[in-house]
C-alpha positions in Angstrom: 20.2 -2.4 4.3 16.5 -2.9 4.0 16.5 -6.3 5.7 16.9 -4.5 9.1 14.2 -1.9 8.5 10.9 -2.0 10.4 8.1 -1.7 7.9 4.4 -1.1 8.4 1.7 -2.3 5.9 -1.3 -0.1 6.6 -4.4 -1.4 4.7 -7.9 -0.1 4.5 -10.5 -2.8 5.2 -13.1 -0.8 3.1 -13.4 -2.6 -0.3 -11.7 -5.6 1.2 -12.4 -7.7 -1.9 -9.7 -5.5 -3.4 -7.5 -4.6 -0.5 -6.8 -8.2 0.6 -5.0 -8.9 -2.7 -3.1 -5.6 -2.3 -2.0 -6.7 1.1 -1.0 -10.1 -0.1 1.0 -8.6 -2.9 2.9 -6.2 -0.6 3.5 -8.9 2.1 4.7 -11.5 -0.4 7.0 -9.0 -2.1 8.6 -8.1 1.2 9.0 -11.7 2.3 10.4 -12.8 -1.1 13.0 -10.0 -0.8 14.3 -11.4 2.5 12.6 -8.9 4.8 12.1 -10.9 8.1 8.5 -11.4 9.0 9.2 -10.0 12.5 10.2 -6.7 10.8 6.8 -6.3 9.2 3.8 -5.1 11.1 0.4 -5.1 9.6 -2.4 -2.6 10.5 -6.0 -2.8 9.2 -7.9 0.5 9.3 -11.6 1.2 8.5 -10.9 3.3 5.4 -8.2 5.2 3.4 -8.6 8.4 5.4 -7.4 6.6 8.5 -4.1 5.5 6.9 -2.2 8.7 7.4 -3.2 8.8 11.1 -1.8 5.4 11.8 1.3 6.2 9.8 1.8 9.4 11.7 1.4 7.7 15.1 3.9 4.9 14.1 6.4 7.4 12.7 6.1 9.8 15.7 6.8 6.9 18.1 9.7 5.8 15.9 8.3 2.3 15.5 8.9 2.2 11.7 11.5 3.0 9.1 8.9 3.1 6.3 5.3 2.3 5.4 3.2 0.9 2.6 -0.3 2.4 2.4 -2.9 0.3 0.7 -6.5 1.0 -0.1 -9.2 1.0 -2.8 -11.3 4.1 -3.5 -14.0 3.5 -6.1 -16.1 6.2 -7.7 -19.7 6.2 -6.7 -22.6 8.6 -7.6 -20.9 11.6 -6.1 -17.4 13.1 -6.1 -16.7 11.7 -2.6 -14.0 9.4 -4.0 -12.0 12.4 -5.2 -12.0 14.0 -1.7 -11.0 10.7 -0.1 -8.3 10.0 -2.6 -6.8 13.5 -2.4 -6.8 13.6 1.4 -5.4 10.1 1.8 -2.6 10.8 -0.7 -1.7 14.2 0.7 -2.0 12.9 4.3 0.6 10.2 3.6 2.9 12.7 1.9 2.6 15.0 4.8 3.6 12.2 7.3 6.4 11.1 5.0 7.9 14.6 4.9 7.2 15.6 8.5 8.8 12.4 9.9 11.4 11.9 7.2 10.3 8.3 6.4 9.2 6.8 3.1 5.6 6.0 2.6 4.8 4.3 -0.7 1.2 4.3 -2.0 -0.7 1.3 -3.2 -4.0 3.2 -2.9 -6.1 2.5 -5.9 -8.5 5.3 -7.1 -10.7 3.8 -9.8 -13.8 4.7 -11.7 -15.4 1.3 -11.1 -14.9 -2.1 -9.4 -13.6 -3.7 -12.6 -10.7 -1.2 -12.9 -9.8 -1.7 -9.3 -9.8 -5.5 -9.8 -7.4 -5.2 -12.7 -5.0 -3.3 -10.4 -5.2 -5.7 -7.6 -4.8 -9.1 -9.2 -3.6 -12.1 -7.2 0.1 -12.1 -7.9 0.0 -15.8 -8.3 -2.4 -15.3 -11.2 -1.8 -17.3 -14.4 0.1 -14.8 -16.6 -0.6 -17.0 -19.6 -4.3 -16.2 -19.6 -5.1 -14.4 -22.8 -6.8 -11.5 -21.1 -3.9 -10.9 -18.7 -0.6 -9.9 -20.1 1.0 -9.7 -16.7 -0.5 -9.7 -13.3 -0.8 -6.2 -11.9 -0.9 -5.6 -8.1 -0.4 -2.1 -6.7 0.5 -3.6 -3.3 3.4 -5.4 -4.9 4.4 -2.2 -6.7 4.3 -0.2 -3.5 6.4 -2.8 -1.7 9.0 -2.8 -4.5 9.1 1.0 -4.4 9.7 1.1 -0.7 12.6 -1.4 -1.1 14.0 0.7 -3.9 13.9 3.8 -1.7 15.7 1.9 1.1 18.4 0.7 -1.4 19.3 4.4 -2.0 20.8 4.4 1.5 19.8 8.0 2.2 
């Protein structure tokens, strides 16, 4: 049962105007699904590339049963965003497979700030606003995915 699982939310502080909403979406989703607050540990790291390291350390020390990785990588003038995205994603996958724990990704890789904002809306947003069909928050989606994986009882 997921209520007894220890969960880490590992969030990049880079692009915090986006990642704070991702974090809130993930945390609120876990709490609203009866995950006790004491079973949730939050870690803020400088950037997306540091997420796999923290996940690996926590998994190696058997401090967590699963993790939610959150970040916002926005394209700039070079292809640096592609390198960061690819390595953050593959690093999380490697940790997940090496330590046999689920790590779900709420790491946004967007061409611009506006697209990142669309994917990191405040989940308390007014869904009746004509420009917003339904609030979208990749942190919320990543938390739901982790809970779904736990429900498989593997």
